[in-house]
Phi, psi and omega in degrees: 000322180298318180297314180299316179298317179298315180297321178296319179296317179297317180299317179296317179297318177301313182297320179296315180298318177296317184295322180301311180293319182296315181293320182297321186252008178064040182256159175292149180270354177227157180289153178291332182096140180077167183299316181298318178296318180294323178297322178294318176303309184298320178301317180293317180292317182292333176298325177284313185294318184298331180288337187239346189234033182299329182299310182284328179300318178300320180292319180296315181296319180294322185270346189055045184202164179233161162264148182233154177214138174272132181199178176281159184116170182233320187241289182228127182229153171239125185235146173293147184278182178219170179116347178244344178240158182291131175254115179301124181288146182277314187241343182268133177306140185301327180295321178289320177304312181293320180295316178297319178298324176299315179293318179298319180298319180293325185267328187237353177088359177207162184276091189303322184290350176265007182278183177270122183272127179223172177207153176273355181265114185298320180296320178294317180301325181296335180281349180291340181096163180071208179268141178271119183250147165287130192262124179234093176283147178290160183301151180095011182286164169234159179210163175214143181201171178219137175296328188266338183258096179289318179214118185304323183303323180291344180267350181289142172303148183307322182295343183264004183262132187299322180299318178295319182293323178300319181296336180257020172061035179215139176238008178241152181223136183279152181301323181299325178290322178295318183293342175299333182252024183304315180296319179302314181291322178293323176294326178299320180301327182290344180275349184263155180221153174249024176219177178084037183297330178294324176290321179298327180287352178249005179243169178255020180284156173291136176237130181256129181248138166257118184209146179287334184194153174216155176248153178223140174239131183305117184290319185297323183270321190241004184305314181297317181293322177294316178299317179294321180299318181271001181058043176262138180072000000 
């Protein structure tokens, strides 16, 4: 019963996210059906996206690749951005999250761990949960990524991982314990860059975006039509 309830809740959230975007832009809430119908959907959505997301579109066309993100919704969504507000971490202890954000702010000018997480690897994006969307951040975004760090969580010392801490009956960590790994974390900062987006589009590393807003188009249903529209591949 819990699984059924969870699936129902996810389905409702997907429908709400789709409805919000559809109502705002006067779009249909369901696909027309068939290739011709999907092309019409994509044209309407891209008319909205092209006005606000030209920066990333140029990068996608140049790289013949997309960034992807798993999120709620089914077809076309508009989401509030991240990078300016605190994002509750899923697996990283909040104390470590805050400490890393302090280092990122010092090195990159913004709290990277509060950004929107995306990847150019479709299979990896599918593990994020929800629907896998082609990611379109509005112009003026910032980003940070690393060739060597595919997923930051895997780079954390074992003592800093929430699953390990649960096994030891603790979900809090003292600053003194974090500072034991100060050099490790400072060395980690050196692996990150705020440039090289074309290289990031050819790797499977996590890329964090600071953006006021982003749009998403369902990759599984409309990926081919979006690529054809932008003359990618």
